[in-house]
KOLTIPA-996144 format. One line per 3 residues: number of its first residue (from 1); their letters; for each residue z, x, y of N, C-alpha, C, O, CB. Coordinates in pm, whole numbers, plus 50000, padded with zeros to 5 digits. Glycine has a CB too. Example, Ala and Ser with C-alpha at 12.3 -4.5 7.8 and 13.67 -1.06 7.14 Angstrom:
1	AS	50780 51319 49431 50780 51230 49550 50780 51320 49670 50846 51424 49668 50905 51131 49553 | 50708 51285 49775 50714 51367 49894 50787 51290 50003 50804 51341 50114 50572 51408 49940
***
This chain:
1	MEK	43873 57959 61022 43775 57940 60872 43758 58070 60816 43808 58084 60704 43608 57876 60894 | 43695 58180 60871 43661 58308 60824 43736 58370 60746 43703 58423 60640 43643 58383 60909 | 43879 58367 60815 43971 58454 60734 43996 58390 60599 44012 58462 60501 44109 58477 60806
4	ELW	43998 58262 60590 44001 58202 60465 43915 58231 60401 43951 58262 60287 44007 58088 60459 | 43766 58239 60425 43658 58274 60330 43696 58390 60269 43686 58411 60149 43524 58290 60391 | 43744 58473 60359 43710 58630 60328 43840 58637 60227 43838 58703 60123 43712 58758 60485
7	QVL	43942 58568 60265 44068 58592 60144 44026 58523 60018 44070 58551 59907 44231 58520 60188 | 43930 58423 60044 43888 58385 59868 43800 58487 59821 43798 58496 59699 43797 58229 59839 | 43720 58573 59887 43661 58658 59842 43731 58799 59800 43699 58886 59720 43573 58663 59924
10	IDN	43818 58785 59870 43902 58910 59839 44005 58870 59692 44014 58937 59589 44008 58948 59995 | 44066 58759 59720 44117 58738 59583 44027 58718 59466 44064 58695 59351 44196 58631 59586 | 43948 58725 59493 43828 58707 59369 43755 58842 59333 43656 58845 59260 43699 58595 59420
13	GLE	43802 58939 59383 43772 59095 59350 43642 59144 59421 43557 59222 59379 43751 59120 59183 | 43651 59066 59564 43531 59112 59630 43536 59162 59730 43444 59156 59811 43452 59040 59649 | 43652 59228 59750 43694 59317 59871 43606 59414 59935 43585 59405 60056 43802 59392 59835
16	PYV	43550 59509 59860 43420 59616 59889 43326 59521 59989 43306 59533 60110 43319 59667 59722 | 43290 59448 59918 43203 59362 59970 43232 59273 60107 43137 59242 60179 43179 59282 59866 | 43360 59236 60139 43415 59167 60236 43358 59269 60379 43296 59233 60478 43593 59149 60205
19	MIL	43408 59411 60340 43418 59509 60406 43241 59532 60472 43221 59569 60588 43489 59624 60306 | 43152 59509 60392 43033 59526 60444 42998 59432 60493 42920 59448 60587 42950 59564 60378 | 43034 59296 60457 42979 59196 60546 43057 59186 60701 43014 59125 60798 42990 59055 60463
22	EEN	43159 59250 60695 43205 59253 60857 43128 59359 60936 43075 59332 61044 43371 59291 60877 | 43122 59541 60849 43067 59591 60902 42905 59533 60937 42857 59622 61007 43096 59689 60848 | 42827 59451 60923 42720 59381 60935 42735 59264 61015 42645 59180 61008 42676 59354 60820
25	NLD	42843 59241 61097 42868 59135 61193 42810 59001 61127 42727 58925 61177 42797 59170 61339 | 42888 58988 60973 42778 58845 60909 42945 58749 60938 43063 58783 60924 42684 58859 60657 | 42889 58643 60973 43003 58547 60986 42970 58462 60887 42861 58468 60830 43024 58474 61121
28	KEL	43078 58364 60854 43023 58252 60783 42928 58181 60745 42885 58170 60630 43048 58200 60803 | 42873 58105 60885 42730 58074 60905 42634 58151 60855 42543 58103 60787 42701 58069 61024 | 42642 58237 60875 42526 58373 60848 42516 58356 60720 42411 58322 60667 42569 58544 60883
31	LYE	42618 58377 60661 42625 58409 60492 42538 58317 60396 42488 58346 60287 42785 58387 60435 | 42533 58195 60468 42486 58062 60400 42334 58074 60426 42265 58003 60354 42557 57912 60468 | 42283 58135 60496 42132 58145 60545 42108 58296 60452 41987 58303 60428 42108 58158 60753
34	LTA	42158 58379 60412 42122 58474 60379 42037 58463 60225 42076 58388 60135 42235 58549 60395 | 41926 58546 60213 41842 58547 60093 41871 58651 59977 41918 58762 60004 41706 58569 60139 | 41842 58610 59844 41864 58750 59772 41832 58904 59814 41909 59000 59804 41794 58737 59662
37	ADY	41709 58903 59858 41670 59035 59917 41763 59074 60027 41783 59196 60034 41527 59031 59972 | 41823 59000 60115 41927 59023 60215 42032 59080 60170 42073 59178 60233 41970 58916 60275 | 42102 59038 60052 42228 59057 59967 42166 59227 59922 42215 59332 59964 42253 58912 59812
40	VKL	42073 59218 59847 42042 59366 59800 42010 59448 59922 42072 59554 59925 41914 59376 59693 | 41951 59432 59998 41952 59524 60166 42111 59591 60179 42139 59710 60188 41926 59384 60339 | 42222 59450 60177 42391 59503 60191 42420 59605 60088 42509 59689 60102 42511 59373 60163
43	GIT	42354 59598 59999 42416 59653 59862 42469 59583 59774 42519 59650 59683 42507 59732 59873 | 42482 59429 59760 42542 59344 59712 42435 59302 59597 42329 59240 59610 42589 59247 59816 | 42496 59357 59483 42357 59319 59365 42424 59253 59248 42545 59232 59240 42262 59474 59293
46	GEP	42331 59220 59157 42407 59140 59036 42500 59060 59043 42513 58971 59127 42458 59206 58956 | 42591 59095 58930 42717 59005 58917 42806 58971 59067 42844 58859 59103 42822 59087 58806 | 42825 59092 59135 42896 59076 59236 42842 58953 59351 42917 58866 59396 42902 59212 59288
49	MKK	42708 58968 59382 42603 58896 59428 42657 58765 59373 42729 58693 59441 42455 58945 59382 | 42617 58730 59232 42580 58599 59201 42753 58530 59207 42773 58409 59202 42484 58591 59034 | 42862 58632 59218 42974 58573 59226 43022 58542 59344 43126 58477 59328 43050 58630 59170
52	MLK	42996 58560 59465 42988 58563 59581 42918 58433 59649 42970 58360 59733 42932 58680 59603 | 42767 58418 59585 42714 58315 59648 42788 58166 59548 42780 58053 59595 42530 58341 59649 | 42843 58188 59434 42901 58079 59372 43026 58076 59444 43065 57963 59414 42913 58089 59219
55	LLS	43117 58126 59521 43242 58115 59591 43178 58036 59724 43242 57954 59788 43324 58275 59620 | 43060 58071 59749 43039 58039 59890 42989 57894 59857 43034 57808 59933 42930 58144 59980 | 42919 57857 59776 42850 57747 59754 42957 57634 59750 42952 57534 59821 42766 57759 59630
58	STY	43078 57668 59640 43167 57605 59643 43271 57563 59772 43354 57473 59762 43208 57656 59559 | 43249 57646 59895 43309 57632 59987 43228 57557 60113 43280 57546 60224 43357 57753 60003 | 43096 57507 60084 43010 57454 60196 42979 57331 60110 43005 57309 59992 42871 57555 60254
61	KED	42908 57247 60214 42840 57120 60177 42733 57132 60077 42704 57248 60049 42783 57056 60292 | 42641 57001 59995 42593 57047 59897 42454 57104 59904 42394 57170 59819 42605 56960 59816 | 42417 57068 60019 42266 57106 60085 42292 57246 60115 42186 57282 60166 42213 57017 60235
64	APV	42369 57345 60113 42358 57457 60193 42239 57514 60139 42185 57485 60032 42478 57549 60193 | 42195 57615 60238 42079 57681 60157 42135 57792 60063 42059 57867 60001 41966 57750 60258 | 42251 57797 60054 42314 57939 59984 42286 57880 59815 42260 57945 59714 42527 57978 60033
67	ISH	42305 57726 59837 42300 57687 59695 42170 57689 59634 42173 57667 59513 42352 57557 59677 | 42027 57715 59696 41905 57712 59664 41901 57859 59603 41864 57886 59489 41809 57673 59783 | 41955 57971 59719 41979 58118 59677 42007 58136 59540 41935 58195 59459 42090 58180 59747
70	LET	42120 58079 59519 42193 58117 59399 42129 58054 59291 42140 58121 59188 42337 58082 59401 | 42050 57921 59272 41956 57862 59172 41871 57981 59162 41895 58042 59057 41875 57719 59215 | 41765 58045 59247 41663 58139 59256 41739 58239 59178 41700 58254 59062 41612 58180 59405
73	IEK	41846 58315 59219 41917 58443 59144 41942 58392 59026 41904 58464 58933 42054 58506 59205 | 41987 58304 59000 42009 58279 58832 41904 58266 58741 41920 58274 58619 42077 58158 58802 | 41764 58241 58816 41669 58217 58722 41610 58399 58731 41587 58465 58630 41549 58067 58772
76	AEV	41598 58438 58835 41558 58599 58820 41643 58706 58823 41724 58696 58915 41477 58640 58917 | 41656 58802 58759 41740 58869 58736 41757 58980 58886 41656 59047 58905 41704 58921 58595 | 41853 59000 58972 41841 59031 59089 41847 59205 59068 41788 59274 59150 41953 58952 59180
79	DSD	41910 59261 58973 41908 59409 58979 41751 59451 58960 41726 59567 58994 42010 59477 58857 | 41653 59382 58917 41508 59437 58925 41440 59430 59049 41330 59485 59053 41421 59372 58835 | 41482 59371 59154 41482 59400 59300 41495 59519 59340 41414 59585 59406 41569 59342 59363
82	VEK	41635 59561 59289 41682 59708 59340 41540 59808 59299 41472 59884 59368 41851 59767 59242 | 41535 59774 59171 41429 59871 59102 41301 59884 59193 41256 59998 59206 41381 59810 58950 | 41261 59818 59233 41145 59789 59333 41132 59907 59444 41027 59960 59483 41173 59640 59413
85	YSP	41306 59944 59496 41286 60046 59607 41279 60178 59527 41287 60200 59406 41412 60046 59724 | 41257 60270 59649 41234 60412 59634 41370 60462 59604 41462 60422 59675 41169 60482 59761 | 41396 60551 59500 41508 60657 59480 41562 60677 59609 41685 60673 59609 41460 60795 59419
88	VNK	41516 60696 59703 41627 60708 59848 41662 60580 59895 41771 60569 59953 41559 60785 59989 | 41588 60479 59882 41634 60350 59927 41755 60303 59839 41855 60247 59884 41516 60246 59922 | 41731 60337 59695 41865 60290 59599 41973 60339 59647 42074 60272 59667 41869 60335 59452
91	KLI	41959 60482 59675 42106 60550 59711 42159 60487 59846 42271 60444 59870 42096 60726 59733 | 42056 60492 59922 42136 60441 60067 42173 60299 60029 42280 60265 60080 42031 60439 60224 | 42130 60230 59974 42181 60063 59926 42295 60059 59877 42380 59979 59915 42102 59988 59816
94	ENG	42324 60193 59735 42426 60190 59638 42545 60221 59727 42654 60172 59700 42405 60292 59514 | 42525 60309 59845 42638 60381 59942 42658 60315 60046 42749 60360 60117 42612 60514 59993 | 42585 60187 60098 42623 60100 60181 42576 60184 60337 42635 60197 60444 42788 60062 60149
97	LSE	42457 60223 60292 42374 60265 60397 42215 60179 60439 42112 60233 60479 42351 60412 60353 | 42233 60066 60420 42118 60015 60366 42046 59995 60516 41925 59968 60519 42144 59875 60263 | 42116 60007 60633 42063 60018 60749 41999 60098 60794 41943 60088 60904 42118 60010 60812
100	YIT	41992 60193 60722 41887 60306 60761 41779 60315 60676 41706 60413 60686 41944 60444 60764 | 41753 60219 60584 41622 60210 60492 41504 60225 60595 41424 60318 60583 41609 60055 60401 | 41494 60126 60704 41383 60122 60763 41315 60267 60851 41196 60297 60863 41409 60007 60846
103	VFE	41429 60335 60901 41440 60487 60952 41358 60574 60822 41260 60646 60840 41632 60541 60973 | 41402 60558 60736 41361 60664 60634 41226 60599 60591 41130 60675 60594 41476 60689 60500 | 41207 60488 60559 41053 60436 60524 40977 60456 60641 40862 60488 60609 41039 60276 60482
106	KHK	40995 60448 60785 40906 60476 60876 40866 60616 60899 40750 60637 60934 40947 60426 60982 | 40974 60744 60878 40939 60826 60856 40892 60921 60739 40885 61044 60743 40989 60839 60902 | 40856 60824 60619 40791 60843 60489 40897 60933 60442 40858 61043 60403 40634 60903 60487
109	LNT	41039 60905 60436 41144 60989 60357 41160 60933 60230 41271 60892 60196 41282 60996 60424 | 41048 60926 60145 41099 60835 60020 41108 60900 59930 41075 60838 59829 41029 60727 59973 | 41145 61032 59905 41167 61096 59774 41286 61207 59814 41290 61269 59920 41015 61170 59708
112	VDI	41392 61218 59693 41549 61295 59713 41483 61423 59784 41533 61480 59881 41656 61341 59540 | 41361 61460 59720 41322 61628 59720 41301 61656 59879 41335 61756 59942 41155 61672 59620 | 41213 61501 59939 41215 61528 60096 41343 61549 60164 41372 61647 60233 41156 61416 60169
115	VSK	41420 61442 60136 41519 61405 60220 41618 61507 60201 41692 61531 60296 41567 61270 60197 | 41633 61578 60079 41725 61716 60063 41674 61825 60142 41750 61921 60150 41730 61774 59912 | 41534 61837 60221 41507 61943 60305 41550 61918 60463 41547 62005 60550 41359 61970 60289
118	LTE	41586 61795 60479 41636 61762 60609 41780 61867 60663 41868 61913 60590 41677 61593 60596 | 41770 61876 60762 41894 61954 60841 41951 61817 60896 41895 61708 60908 41845 62086 60981 | 42104 61864 60929 42214 61771 61005 42126 61756 61143 42132 61641 61187 42392 61853 61031
121	NDL	42061 61828 61207 41980 61800 61334 41866 61697 61307 41822 61610 61382 41915 61936 61391 | 41833 61730 61188 41712 61599 61162 41738 61457 61177 41678 61366 61234 41662 61595 61021 | 41872 61467 61091 41942 61314 61049 41975 61244 61238 41943 61135 61285 42151 61351 60923
124	SEL	42046 61357 61301 42058 61305 61469 41948 61269 61511 41949 61157 61563 42104 61405 61577 | 41819 61339 61510 41713 61327 61577 41631 61184 61483 41526 61141 61530 41636 61489 61583 | 41666 61144 61401 41641 61015 61334 41681 60913 61358 41626 60810 61320 41662 61008 61238
127	GIS	41820 60917 61445 41862 60802 61494 42020 60800 61424 42103 60720 61467 41754 60676 61456 | 42044 60868 61344 42176 60866 61271 42290 60899 61333 42331 61012 61306 42175 60942 61170 | 42369 60823 61423 42440 60892 61522 42568 60896 61471 42638 60987 61516 42435 60833 61656
130	AIG	42626 60810 61375 42762 60785 61325 42795 60921 61228 42727 60960 61134 42767 60632 61237 | 42880 60961 61264 42929 61101 61197 42917 61067 61074 42820 61093 61003 43076 61159 61225 | 43019 61005 61040 43048 60938 60887 42958 60929 60801 42968 60967 60684 43088 60810 60883
133	DRK	42831 60861 60870 42699 60856 60810 42625 60936 60759 42564 60920 60652 42636 60825 60868 | 42622 61038 60837 42539 61167 60863 42592 61232 60747 42520 61288 60665 42561 61253 61011 | 42760 61223 60735 42822 61336 60626 42786 61255 60497 42768 61316 60391 43012 61375 60639
136	KIK	42776 61122 60504 42768 61068 60362 42645 61077 60328 42633 61072 60205 42811 60932 60339 | 42520 61092 60402 42403 61067 60359 42363 61245 60357 42248 61268 60321 42312 60947 60463 | 42428 61339 60384 42424 61473 60370 42474 61507 60222 42411 61581 60146 42507 61537 60482
139	SLF	42594 61444 60192 42652 61464 60058 42576 61404 59934 42583 61443 59817 42786 61406 60062 | 42489 61284 59995 42412 61213 59883 42307 61308 59840 42286 61324 59720 42346 61073 59929 | 42247 61365 59920 42120 61393 59940 42106 61560 59943 42001 61623 59932 42074 61319 60070
142	EVK	42242 61613 59962 42225 61770 59984 42178 61838 60076 42125 61949 60065 42167 61820 59911 | 42198 61759 60196 42120 61800 60313 42174 61929 60351 42288 61954 60313 42126 61700 60429 | 42115 62011 60417 42167 62133 60442 42222 62143 60584 42199 62044 60654 42066 62233 60415
145	ESK	42288 62240 60639 42363 62234 60768 42259 62286 60880 42180 62374 60848 42504 62331 60762 | 42259 62254 60958 42190 62269 61088 42190 62447 61091 42289 62515 61063 42286 62180 61231 | 42092 62487 61122 42061 62650 61171 42078 62650 61315 42010 62577 61387 41896 62712 61138
148	T	42179 62739 61366 42205 62776 61500 42128 62871 61565 42153 62901 61682 42322 62816 61511
***
């Protein structure tokens, strides 16, 4: 059934978001439990989120939590939730790196100026072990090469 759901999302122009869902090990059942804030943290906001929730609500029983989330989202502008995040968190969310928000917040790395002063070694010390993610962060924030 998940393959069918993924195909429905892909057929409706949401393929980049299916990849995000798969990267975060979200199965169909978990999708119905996500809140608007969860979608924002995944980097799925605005119209793509509304479209995804509408598609999900049409594939599940009427009393599914996703339907109440959809109603909530339609009453409040989701993009305003993103505005509450620091500039660093916004960049992380927009680039599929939302899993690092807690790390950056824990270490008070909340401005682009501060993050741009990090080195690649600093990123490793923060626990960002995936080379691709480190390279993405380096590029986004113009992080310096580590000095040896």
